[in-house]
N, C-alpha and C positions, 0 to 999 in steps of 0.2 A: 291497326296498319297507318288507318288516315292522317293519326297527330305527328307521324314520321316523316310524312313527304314534302311537308312546306317549310321554305329556309334550311334552321338547322338542322332538322328533322331529316331532310333530306342529305345532308351531306354525312350525317349519322348513319344514316341508311346504307348510305354509299360506301362507308367504311368498315362496316358489319359485313356486307356481303365480299367486299375484296380480301377482308381478313378469312372471311371461310373458304372463298377461294384459293386463299394460299394454304390453308391449312390443312383443307381435304382435296387440292387436288383441281383440276383445270374441269373435272368433268366427272361423270358416278362413279365409284368406287367400283375397278375393274374385278374384286374378287365375288364371287357368289354369294359369300357370306361378309357381309360390309366392317364386320369387326376385325376383320385382317388389312384392311387397310390402317388401323391402327399403329403407332410405334413400337415396336418391340423395348422396353427398354427394364427387362430383368434378367441380364447378364448370368450363366453361369458360371460354376468355378474356375472351370477351366478350359482355355479359349482356343478354339480350333476354326482358325482363319481361314477360309476359302475364298482362292481369285477363279472366277468364270470369267473366261472370254468369245462367250456365246454357243449359239446352236441349244440343242437340247438334251444334250449328254447329264443336264444337272438332275433329270427323272431320276437316274442311277445312283448318284450319292448314295454315300452315307449317313444318312440327317441325322440319326441318332448322334451322332459325333459333332455334328456343326453349328458352330454357335455364332458365327457372322460370312456373309460371302461377300466380298469385292466383286463389283460389277464392270469388268472392262470389256467387255461386248456392247452391242446394241441391247437398248431396255427391253426388258421384256417381262409385262406385267405377272403374266402366268409362273413367271420365277418369282418375284416378288410376293405373291399370292402364298404361292405353295411352300415359301422358306417361310414366312409368317404364319403359317400352321403348321409349321414344325417347330416353332419356336426361335425360330435362326432370324439373326439382323440381316438387312439387303442395305448396302450404301453406296454410295457413288466412290467415280474415281476422279479425284482432284489433279490437276496440273495447269501451272500457268509459268510463262515466261520470268525468272529470276529479276532480271532487268526490269522488267515492269512493274513487281511489286514495292521498287523502292519508294512509288509515288503513294501515300497513304491512302490520296484518294480512288487510285485505281485499286488499290487491296480492298477496300469498303467496297468497294460496287461488284468485283468477283467475287467475294463473301456473298453478298447480296442475291446475287445470280446463282451460285449455288444453292443458297437456303429455298428459292423461289423453286428451283427446281427438283431439289429431295422432297418437299411437299405436296410439287405437281405431281410428284412419282411413286408418294407414298414411302419414302427411303428413310431409314434409318441414322443418318449420319455419314460421312465420307470419309475414303482413306485417300492422302494428299501423296502421292507418287510423282515426285520430283525429285529429278537423276542429273540436274544440272552440273555443271561444276564452278565451283564459289571459291574465291580468294578467302583466305582467314582475315576477320576483322574491316574486312571491306563492307558497304553501303548493303549487298546484296545477302552479307551473311548477318548483319541485324533485321534487315525488312522479312528474310525468311521468318526467324524466329517469331517477329513480330504478325507474321500472317500465321502462323499457327497458333498462337494463342488467339489472336484476332477469332479465327475459321471457329477455333474452340467453345470460345465465348458464344458466339452469336448463335452457333446452334444450340449449346446449350439451352440456351435461353428463349431460340425458337421455337426449337423440339425437345418438347422435355424428354429425358432420358434417352437422347441421340449419341451418338460416338463418332469421335473423330482420332484417326491414328494416322500416322505419318512411317511411310518406310526410308528406311536405312538401310546400309550396305553391312556387309557382313563385319567390319570394321570398323572403328571411328577414326581411323589413322590415316585422313583424309584419302580413301579409296577411289578410284576415277579421279583426282583432285574435286571429290565430293567434300571441302571441307567446313564443314559446317557447326553449328554450336549444337552439340547432340545431347547436352547437357539442358541446356533450357528448353530445347526443342520437346523430349521427355518430359519434361515439367509443365510444359503448356499444353498437353495432348492427354487422351486417356491411356495409350499404350504406342510405343513403334512396332513397327512390324519387320525384325533385322532379315534383311534377305541373305541368306546365307548359300549363296549359290554364286556362278560367274566367277569362282575367286580366282580365276586364270586369266582374267581382265586383263591385267599389268603382270606380267612376268619380266623378271628382272636378272634372273637368274639361266640356265642351261636351256633353252629354246625346244621343250619335248612335251608331250601329253600329259597332262596329268586331271586327278580326279576334278571333277566340279567344282566338289565341296569336301576336300581332306579333313579329317576326324580333327586331327590336333589342331590344325590352322583355323577349322571351325571354331572351336571352343575357346581357342584363342582370344577371338574375337569378343565373346560375350564375357570373357575375364575381363578386356577391356574396357566394356560400355559399364561393367559393376565397379571396377576401380575410380572410373571418372565418377561416381558415386550416384550412377543409376540404380534405383530401387528395380530387384528382379522383376519384381511385380507388373512393372513397366514394358517387360521384354516378351515377345512373341516369337519364337525361335520359327525361321523359315526353311523350308528343304526342298528340294529341287523332284518335280517327277519328271523331269525330262536330261538329257547328257547329251556328249558332245562327240561327234564324229570325226576322228581327224586325221586326214591323207599322210601317210607315212611318206618322207622323203628316204627316210631308213629305218628297217625293222630290224633291233639285232634280237640275239639267240635268248638274250636275258630283258626279253619284250621293253626296250628303251624304243619309243616311236619319237625318232627327230621329226619337227613340224617346219614350215618355212614362217620367216620372221616376217610379221605384220605388226608393225606398234599402235600403242593406243594411249593417249592423254598423256605423252613423255616416256610411256614403257616400252623396250626394243622390242617385246614379244607378249603376245597376246591370243585368246580363244577367239577371237575373232577370225582366225584362219581355220576352225573348226566348222560344224555344222549342227545346229542344236536338232535335237533327236529326241521327240516323247517315249516315254516306258514302254508303251502299247507298240511299237514301232521297233524299239531295242529285242524286247521279247520274241519275235517276229522272227530275229536272223540267229538268234541264237543255235539251233538245231543246225542253221547252213553254214556258221561259221567254222574255223579252222580250230578254235582253241576251244569252244564251249565259253561258260561263265569262268573266268579266273580273279582271283581275291589278292589284292597291293595289303599286304598287313601293317605296312608303315602308314599307309594314305587310310586303313581299312575301307577300301572303296572296291567296288565290282569295276572290271572290264572283260571286253571281247576283242578278239584279232578277226578280220577276213579279208579277203583279196576280193575287188572289183572286179568287172567284166573284161576292163584293160590290163588285169595280173598288180595292179598296183595294192600294195597291204594299206589299210585303214587299222586304228584303235578307237576304240567306242568306250568311254569313260563314263558312268552312271549311277545314279542311286538307286537299293533296293529296298527292301523289307529288312536284310540283316544290317547295312549300314546305316539307315534313316532309324531301327531300335537301338542303336548305341548313343545317336542325337539325342533320341526322346529321351534317354533316360539321364542325359546331364539335366534336363529340361525339370524334371521331377525332381532329383539330387538338389537342384542349387534353386528351387522355388521360383521358376519362371514361369509367367503368365501363362502361358499355352506356347502350339505351335502350329503350326500351318502348309500351306505349301505353295509353290505357282507350278503348273497349276493344274486344278482337278479335271480339266479337259483331256492330259495326258493319256489320261488310263483308257483300258477297251472296254466297255461297259456292255457290250450286244454280241462277241464273239464266242468262242467254244467253253466249254467247261471247266476247261483249263486256264485259259483266259480271264476269265471272272474269276477265278480262284488267285491268281494272280492278282489282279485288283483288290479283293476282298484282304490281302496279304496287306498290301500297300496302306489301304486305311486302317487298318487293326496296328499297323507298326507306328502309326502318330501317338497311341495310347501309350503312356511308360508303363512298362512293367516293373 
């Protein structure tokens, strides 16, 4: 080592130590087996992409299915170690103002920060979740595509085998004024995660409660993406493990729930009037509801109705194993890359045997029959 410490040798040693710091993190590997801090680079044939929003419920996920966990909660080294022990990738959440990324220098600096963070935390890539308004062919439009390509190129170079993904709306038709270069983005990353939920964020017709992810509307979104020329193997279907609780201004005998008008990004009506409810909570409401679980054949979605303590009617729309299985069948038939959900924390992992059966059924529904 003495030959390294003088003149250029000192600089070389500093460079080596800095590289080691970035590659193996800021300290010792937090896993009992140091091998678990190595990047996961052997993807399975079928992608099951899971969003985790924090806590320890991940201990009870169905790890036999999971290929990627996108961490949207606080960094948990224990989760990273466990996921790697199961052969699953763990990726960062990435978000930045689209106005800032017009500047190539800011883009490059942000990408460098994400790579450093991924290396420090022994992560396997990044999931870009940028859901901001963009005008077609604006500077931001081109900058976003450039950001995705530059992020992918940099991650692949700095962390061999790493994965870069991008979250897109349920349809490419400027949903919520997100007019992105979808073909360019899909070409520039490993795959896109299609957020097939919150599909009532912009309602232009009658202001009534509807399904979070209606069957025909959901599948039309995938048809539109593939019609644009995006390879189905670049598409992962996202399904909701939560629903919306709507307060009805009027509930008809034919189960039409009129709701308050709350505009969103130009539309006169929106699901913003509803309250998001995890699947585990919806299931606790079934027995005390007025209706039990009802089924809407047109939207191919379940819902229930109840009256609150003030005597006001509510309608709750959600997805269950039946509705998810129908969508999962499309994944198989059309050769999509896989499926995933927002989010895995929405199920009950520690309740009664009945609750746990319900949870198992939701995981099983992800696998196309």
